[in-house]
Each structure stands twice: as C-alpha cells, then as structure tokens.
C-alpha positions as CSV (number, residue, x, y, z in Angstrom):
1,M,13.8,-17.8,7.7
2,G,13.4,-15.6,10.2
3,F,16.0,-13.7,12.3
4,A,15.7,-11.3,15.0
5,R,16.6,-10.6,18.6
6,S,13.8,-12.5,20.4
7,K,14.6,-16.3,21.6
8,M,12.4,-18.7,19.7
9,S,12.1,-22.6,18.9
10,Q,11.2,-23.3,15.4
11,Q,7.7,-24.4,15.9
12,E,6.8,-20.9,18.0
13,F,8.3,-19.3,14.6
14,R,5.8,-21.4,12.6
15,D,2.8,-21.1,14.7
16,M,3.5,-17.4,14.6
17,I,3.5,-17.1,10.8
18,A,0.2,-19.8,11.0
19,L,-1.6,-17.2,13.1
20,T,-1.9,-14.7,9.8
21,L,-1.1,-17.1,6.7
22,T,-3.3,-17.0,4.0
23,C,-4.2,-19.9,1.7
24,R,-6.2,-19.4,-2.1
25,I,-6.8,-22.3,-4.0
26,D,-7.8,-21.6,-7.4
27,K,-10.6,-23.6,-8.3
28,R,-9.7,-23.0,-12.7
29,C,-6.6,-25.0,-11.8
30,A,-7.7,-27.7,-9.9
31,V,-10.1,-28.3,-12.5
32,Q,-7.5,-28.4,-15.2
33,R,-5.4,-30.7,-13.0
34,R,-8.4,-33.4,-12.6
35,S,-8.3,-33.5,-16.2
36,L,-4.7,-33.6,-17.0
37,R,-4.0,-36.3,-14.2
38,S,-5.6,-39.3,-15.7
39,S,-2.7,-38.6,-18.5
40,H,-0.2,-38.4,-15.7
41,A,1.0,-34.5,-17.4
42,F,0.0,-33.1,-13.7
43,P,1.0,-34.7,-10.6
44,P,-1.4,-35.6,-7.8
45,S,-1.9,-32.8,-5.8
46,S,-4.1,-31.7,-2.9
47,E,-7.0,-29.4,-3.4
48,S,-7.3,-28.1,0.3
49,C,-5.4,-25.3,2.5
50,G,-4.1,-27.2,5.2
51,P,-1.9,-29.3,3.4
52,K,-0.1,-26.3,1.4
53,Q,-0.5,-24.7,4.8
54,E,1.9,-27.5,6.5
55,E,3.8,-27.9,3.5
56,F,5.0,-23.9,3.6
57,L,5.5,-24.1,7.3
58,K,7.9,-26.7,7.1
59,R,10.1,-24.5,5.2
60,C,10.4,-21.9,8.0
61,F,13.3,-21.3,9.7
62,Y,14.4,-19.4,12.9
63,T,17.9,-18.4,14.4
64,S,18.2,-15.3,16.9
65,G,21.1,-13.4,17.2
66,Q,22.1,-9.3,17.2
67,Y,21.4,-6.9,14.6
68,D,25.1,-5.1,15.4
69,A,27.1,-8.4,15.6
70,A,29.2,-9.9,12.8
71,E,29.2,-12.9,14.5
72,S,25.6,-13.4,15.0
73,F,25.0,-12.5,10.5
74,Q,27.8,-15.2,10.3
75,A,26.0,-17.7,12.4
76,L,23.1,-16.9,10.3
77,S,24.7,-17.8,6.4
78,A,25.5,-21.1,8.1
79,E,22.3,-21.6,8.9
80,I,20.5,-20.3,5.1
81,A,23.9,-22.7,3.8
82,K,22.3,-25.9,5.5
83,H,19.0,-25.2,3.4
84,E,20.2,-23.9,-0.2
85,R,20.3,-26.4,-2.8
86,G,21.4,-26.6,-6.1
87,T,24.8,-24.8,-7.7
88,K,23.2,-21.3,-7.5
89,A,21.6,-20.3,-4.5
90,H,20.3,-16.2,-4.5
91,R,19.5,-14.5,-0.9
92,L,17.3,-11.9,-0.2
93,F,17.2,-10.0,2.9
94,Y,13.8,-8.4,3.5
95,L,14.5,-5.4,6.6
96,S,11.1,-5.3,8.7
97,V,13.3,-3.4,11.4
98,P,13.3,0.2,12.1
99,P,15.1,2.4,9.6
100,S,17.4,3.4,12.6
101,I,18.9,0.0,12.1
102,F,18.7,-0.2,8.3
103,V,22.6,0.5,7.7
104,A,24.0,-1.8,10.8
105,V,21.5,-4.6,9.5
106,A,22.2,-3.9,5.8
107,Q,26.1,-4.0,6.3
108,N,26.3,-7.1,8.1
109,A,23.9,-9.0,5.7
110,A,26.2,-8.1,2.7
111,R,29.4,-8.7,4.6
112,E,28.8,-11.2,6.5
113,A,26.1,-13.1,5.2
114,A,25.8,-12.7,1.2
115,S,25.7,-15.7,-1.0
116,V,28.5,-16.4,-2.5
117,S,27.4,-18.9,-5.8
118,G,24.1,-16.7,-6.5
119,Y,22.6,-12.7,-5.9
120,T,22.1,-10.7,-2.9
121,R,19.4,-8.2,-2.5
122,V,18.7,-6.2,0.4
123,I,14.8,-4.5,0.3
124,V,14.2,-1.7,2.4
125,E,10.7,-0.4,3.5
126,K,9.6,3.7,4.4
127,P,10.2,5.4,6.2
128,F,13.8,5.9,4.7
129,G,15.0,8.6,6.6
130,R,12.4,11.0,8.5
131,D,13.7,14.6,5.9
132,L,16.1,14.7,3.2
133,E,19.5,14.9,5.4
134,S,19.3,11.7,6.8
135,S,17.7,9.8,3.6
136,R,20.9,10.8,2.0
137,A,23.0,9.2,5.0
138,L,21.1,6.2,5.6
139,G,21.5,5.4,1.5
140,K,25.4,6.8,1.9
141,G,25.2,3.8,4.7
142,L,24.1,1.0,2.3
143,N,26.6,2.2,-0.4
144,E,29.0,1.3,1.3
145,C,28.8,-2.6,0.7
146,L,25.8,-2.7,-1.5
147,S,25.6,-1.4,-5.5
148,E,22.4,0.6,-6.1
149,E,21.2,-2.6,-8.6
150,Q,22.0,-4.5,-5.0
151,I,19.3,-2.1,-2.8
152,Y,15.4,-2.5,-3.5
153,R,13.5,0.7,-1.7
154,I,9.5,-0.2,-1.4
155,D,6.2,1.1,-0.5
156,H,4.3,-1.9,0.5
157,Y,1.0,-0.1,0.0
158,L,1.7,-0.4,-3.8
159,G,1.0,-3.9,-3.6
160,K,-2.9,-3.9,-2.6
161,E,-4.8,-5.2,-5.0
162,L,-6.6,-2.0,-6.3
163,I,-3.6,-0.2,-6.4
164,E,-1.9,-2.6,-8.6
165,N,-5.2,-2.5,-10.8
166,L,-4.9,1.4,-10.9
167,T,-3.1,1.5,-14.0
168,V,-4.8,-1.0,-15.8
169,L,-7.8,0.6,-15.4
170,R,-6.7,3.5,-16.9
171,F,-4.3,2.5,-19.7
172,S,-6.5,-0.3,-20.8
173,N,-10.0,0.7,-21.0
174,L,-11.1,3.7,-23.5
175,L,-13.7,4.8,-21.6
176,F,-11.3,6.0,-18.7
177,Q,-8.6,6.8,-21.5
178,Q,-10.7,9.6,-22.9
179,C,-12.3,11.3,-19.7
180,W,-8.9,11.2,-17.3
181,N,-8.1,15.1,-17.4
182,R,-8.9,18.3,-16.8
183,Q,-12.1,18.5,-19.0
184,F,-14.0,15.6,-17.6
185,I,-12.8,15.8,-13.6
186,R,-14.1,18.2,-11.6
187,N,-11.4,16.8,-8.7
188,V,-9.9,13.8,-6.8
189,Q,-9.7,12.9,-3.4
190,I,-8.1,10.1,-2.0
191,I,-8.5,9.1,1.5
192,F,-7.1,7.1,4.3
193,S,-8.9,6.8,7.6
194,E,-8.4,4.5,10.4
195,N,-10.3,4.2,13.5
196,F,-7.5,3.5,16.1
197,G,-5.0,5.6,17.4
198,T,-1.3,5.2,17.9
199,E,-2.4,2.3,20.8
200,G,1.4,1.7,22.4
201,R,3.2,2.8,19.4
202,G,3.4,6.8,19.5
203,G,7.1,6.5,19.9
204,Y,7.8,6.2,16.6
205,F,4.6,7.6,15.2
206,D,5.4,11.1,17.2
207,H,8.7,11.1,15.1
208,Y,6.9,10.9,11.7
209,G,3.3,12.4,12.6
210,I,0.5,11.3,9.9
211,I,1.6,13.3,7.4
212,R,5.5,11.5,6.9
213,D,3.9,8.2,8.0
214,I,1.1,8.4,5.3
215,M,0.7,10.9,3.1
216,Q,4.3,11.2,1.7
217,N,4.6,8.0,0.7
218,H,1.6,5.9,0.4
219,L,-1.0,8.4,-0.6
220,L,1.6,10.5,-3.0
221,Q,3.0,7.5,-4.8
222,V,-1.1,6.7,-5.2
223,M,-1.3,9.8,-6.5
224,A,1.4,9.3,-8.7
225,L,0.3,6.4,-10.6
226,F,-3.4,8.0,-10.5
227,A,-2.1,11.3,-12.4
228,M,0.9,10.1,-14.2
229,E,1.2,9.7,-18.1
230,Q,1.0,6.5,-19.9
231,P,4.3,5.1,-19.7
232,V,6.3,3.9,-23.0
233,S,6.1,0.5,-21.6
234,L,5.3,-1.2,-17.8
235,E,9.3,-1.8,-17.3
236,A,10.2,-0.3,-13.8
237,E,12.4,2.6,-15.0
238,D,9.7,3.4,-17.5
239,I,7.2,3.7,-14.9
240,R,9.3,5.6,-12.4
241,N,10.1,8.7,-14.9
242,E,6.9,9.3,-15.6
243,K,6.0,9.5,-11.6
244,V,8.9,11.8,-11.5
245,K,7.5,13.8,-13.9
246,L,4.2,14.4,-12.4
247,L,6.1,14.6,-9.2
248,R,7.6,17.9,-10.6
249,S,4.5,19.7,-11.8
250,I,3.0,19.7,-8.1
251,R,2.9,22.9,-7.2
252,P,4.6,24.3,-3.6
253,I,1.6,23.6,-1.1
254,S,0.4,26.4,0.3
255,I,-0.5,27.0,4.1
256,D,-3.4,27.9,3.3
257,D,-4.2,24.4,1.8
258,V,-3.5,22.8,4.5
259,V,-5.4,21.2,7.4
260,I,-3.8,20.1,10.5
261,G,-5.1,18.2,14.0
262,Q,-4.8,15.6,16.7
263,Y,-7.6,13.2,18.1
264,K,-9.1,13.8,21.6
265,G,-10.4,11.9,24.0
266,H,-14.2,11.6,24.0
267,E,-16.6,9.0,24.8
268,T,-19.1,6.8,22.5
269,N,-21.9,4.5,23.5
270,G,-20.6,4.4,27.4
271,K,-17.3,3.4,26.5
272,K,-14.2,5.7,26.5
273,Y,-11.5,6.9,23.9
274,P,-8.5,8.0,25.5
275,S,-6.7,11.3,23.3
276,Y,-3.7,11.1,21.5
277,L,-1.7,12.4,25.0
278,D,-3.6,10.1,26.8
279,D,-0.6,7.1,25.5
280,S,2.2,6.6,27.5
281,T,4.3,6.5,24.8
282,V,3.4,9.7,23.6
283,P,5.8,13.0,24.7
284,K,4.0,14.8,27.0
285,G,2.8,18.2,25.7
286,S,2.9,16.8,21.5
287,L,1.5,19.2,19.0
288,C,2.3,16.3,16.4
289,P,-0.7,16.0,13.9
290,T,-2.6,12.7,14.3
291,F,-4.7,14.1,11.3
292,A,-4.1,16.4,7.7
293,A,-6.1,17.1,4.6
294,M,-4.0,19.1,1.9
295,A,-5.3,20.4,-1.6
296,F,-2.6,19.5,-4.2
297,F,-2.1,21.3,-7.7
298,I,-0.8,20.3,-10.7
299,D,0.7,22.5,-12.9
300,N,0.6,20.5,-16.5
301,A,-1.5,20.2,-19.6
302,R,-3.4,17.4,-18.2
303,W,-4.5,18.1,-14.8
304,D,-4.2,22.4,-14.7
305,G,-6.6,23.4,-12.2
306,V,-8.1,20.2,-10.6
307,P,-7.9,20.1,-7.0
308,F,-6.5,16.5,-5.9
309,L,-7.5,16.5,-2.4
310,M,-5.4,14.1,0.5
311,K,-6.5,13.4,3.8
312,A,-5.2,10.8,6.5
313,G,-6.1,10.8,10.3
314,K,-6.0,8.1,12.9
315,A,-9.3,7.8,15.7
316,L,-11.4,8.4,13.3
317,D,-14.9,7.7,12.7
318,K,-14.0,4.5,10.6
319,R,-11.2,2.5,9.1
320,Y,-11.4,2.7,5.1
321,A,-9.0,4.1,2.0
322,E,-10.4,5.1,-1.3
323,I,-9.7,7.4,-4.5
324,R,-13.2,9.4,-5.4
325,I,-13.3,10.8,-8.6
326,Q,-15.9,13.8,-8.9
327,F,-17.1,14.6,-12.8
328,R,-17.7,17.5,-13.9
329,H,-21.5,18.3,-14.5
330,V,-23.0,17.4,-18.2
331,P,-22.9,20.8,-20.1
332,G,-26.6,22.1,-20.6
333,N,-28.4,19.2,-18.9
334,P,-32.2,19.2,-19.7
335,Y,-32.9,17.9,-16.3
336,H,-31.3,20.3,-13.8
337,A,-34.6,21.5,-12.7
338,Q,-34.7,17.6,-11.0
339,G,-31.4,18.3,-8.9
340,S,-28.6,20.5,-8.4
341,S,-25.7,20.1,-10.3
342,D,-23.5,18.6,-7.7
343,Q,-26.1,15.5,-7.2
344,L,-26.5,15.0,-10.9
345,T,-22.6,14.3,-11.5
346,N,-21.0,11.2,-11.8
347,E,-18.6,9.9,-9.5
348,L,-15.8,6.9,-9.3
349,V,-15.1,5.4,-6.6
350,I,-11.7,3.1,-6.1
351,R,-12.5,1.4,-2.4
352,I,-8.7,0.1,-1.5
353,Q,-9.6,-1.1,1.9
354,P,-11.8,-2.9,3.5
355,D,-14.0,-4.8,1.0
356,E,-12.2,-3.6,-2.3
357,A,-14.3,-2.4,-5.2
358,I,-15.1,-0.4,-8.0
359,Y,-18.4,1.6,-7.9
360,M,-19.8,4.2,-10.2
361,T,-22.4,6.6,-9.5
362,I,-24.7,7.1,-12.5
363,N,-28.0,8.9,-12.6
364,N,-31.4,6.7,-13.2
365,K,-35.2,7.7,-13.2
366,V,-36.7,6.3,-10.7
367,P,-39.4,3.8,-11.3
368,G,-42.9,5.0,-12.0
369,L,-44.9,7.8,-12.5
370,G,-43.3,10.9,-12.9
371,L,-40.1,12.5,-13.8
372,R,-37.4,11.8,-10.4
373,L,-34.2,11.4,-10.8
374,D,-31.7,9.1,-8.6
375,R,-28.4,7.7,-8.2
376,S,-27.5,4.3,-8.8
377,N,-24.1,2.3,-8.2
378,L,-22.7,0.3,-11.2
379,D,-20.7,-1.9,-8.6
380,L,-17.4,-4.0,-9.4
381,Q,-17.5,-5.9,-5.8
382,Y,-13.9,-7.9,-5.8
383,K,-15.3,-10.6,-3.3
384,V,-18.3,-11.1,-5.4
385,R,-16.0,-11.4,-8.7
386,R,-13.6,-13.4,-7.1
387,R,-16.5,-15.9,-6.0
388,G,-17.3,-15.8,-10.0
389,V,-14.1,-16.7,-11.3
390,A,-13.4,-19.9,-8.4
C-alpha cells in the first residue's frame, strides 16, 4: 500500500513500481516442482517472471493524503482494512520520507492507522537526525506514541549482498578466522565512490555533507561488522553488542588524519561537468564537503596499530564501493629480490558494488624460463556463481 501527497491512480502506481521491479526464478526449485508435480505435492505454477510480476502488482494499491493530517491516516486505515484477510492482521509502516516529518507520520500512523488485531511496527531509515540533539528529539517524538519494540531504525546499506556475506566470510572460514588481526593485516580500506554529483538534491545534501550522509552510517556500520569480535549467536542483540564494543574502542579522530574537499567543474572529452556550487539547489558559497578521507585506529588487542582508511566522495571518476584488506609482507621472503615488499604482499578485495565479487591477489611464477613473479587473482564473481547455481 503506497501513501503519499501526490495524486496517482492505481494503474499509475503499479506502472511506477514495474519500472524497477526485479524478478529471479530459482531453477533448482523449478526442477523440484516438476519432479513433485506428478504426485500433486506441488500445484502447477509458472516458471517465468512475467506472471509472477503481474501477480505481485495486482496486490499493490495506492491512496493519497497529507502526512500531518489525522483524517488522511484514518482514510488510509480504512483502505488497508479492505485488503486485510484473516483474524490477525499486522501493519508495518516503512517511512521513506524526509527526517523532518518522521515524527508526524509515525504519530499519525500509530494513533489513526494502527492494527486492531495484530502488531504495529514503524521502520525509519537514516539519517536519524543530524546530530545527537536532533536524534534525541526524534527518539522522544517517536516514543510518545510507540514503544521501543515497535520502532526499527535501519541502514538499508546493510542489506547489500556482500555486506550480508561479510560475517559469513569471517566466522565460517577457518582460513580467515586465523588471519583477521593485526599480526597479518597491515591496513584496511573502505571506499565509497560515486561518479555523479548532487544533481538537484543539493538542498538535502548540503544539510548533511558526505561525512554524515555516507561515512558515519553506511561505512561505519561496514567497519563495525568487519572488525567486531565473534558474537555469541546471530541474534540481533548479540551482534549489536559486539558492534558497540568495537565502536567504543575507536580512538578519537585527529584532524591531522582527515582530508576533505569539494568537487569542481571540469571538461572531459568535450563534455562539461558542473561543480558542486553550480547546482542551483546548493546555497551560494557553500563549504559543504563532497569528499572525505580519514584514518581510524581501533585501540583493542585485535587491531592495535592497524589503520582503517575510510574514503567517500561524489563526482569522482567511477562508481564503486569496496573493502580492500592489505596483508603484511612475508617475513624473510626468499623472493624479495623479485619485487618490493608492497608488490609481493597479498590483498583481499570485497567489492560491494557494482558486479559484486570477492577476490584475492596471490603471487605466482610467470610461466616460462627464468624466475619472474606476477600477481594473480583468485576470483569469485557473484554473477558467475549465480549462473552456476541456477
């Protein structure tokens, strides 16, 4: 059920969803269905995306209203009730709205459109406030009408495939468990690069900047998952506890370990690219950073002395996000004459986007006469793996 201020027909709403609706058919399940269908254990079903998408879109509905109007949410509640089935109906409100109206929407949803037979939950995405004071004000506003158990504060970046795989890679592979510490790792780089600027969103971005918009939420969450100790279980509270311990171990950041910048206009191959200040939605003379790089140090037994280098920026040369783990050199390496220590070290790369992949650079002898070393990749590309599984 979609709800917003814009006037839109049901078909227009479904057409909008269809533009970005994805579909994946697991062929292993299709084979299983075919084998069981003769015994009627499985009902006949389509194995193509088209019918599945149509089936989904028929269950999508839209109603318009004002975010701060109680009567709009009363009408929304009545519309939802038309489509609820069974004796217990749960309602979950996902707030894809500006933080400035979080409280108004959540309070109206809780007071005027809560479920009468099941539970009611509210999901809010980052940014949850601009600073500690505004974050506390938001929390206070939500707690006026919702219990803490009803509120979910999420960072959508943690839903990415490679981020979800990060703890699996760490804690279910003996190889990585043994070397995930200061004895083997020289530095860790967490990089987020976009090849486009604000493009009309300067009003929002200028209020937060690259550090608040990307680093203190998305990338800090990634670093916490990467560096935390193994939780006692996979329950949410146990994972949260380990992340909090890690974050509390981070040394206060020194200004000497920070570089910030703002993208300028330039011309490449005859095409002109505007500067940040050329965006009409950006305040005149803004000093808001669109690029930041900083070094973090974690003062605990596992990571003492290992720099975590975090970099994020807009309007850079390409779009990608990845974690690069650079290992230390091999002590007493007999092949040191074949290259510098930097050239002979191993590196593990976890590419978050695009083209998700995990690969590791290792040293190999170049085939043929003589003794020359070269670096090769042990490569796991997710799109190749998915084809193999399908």
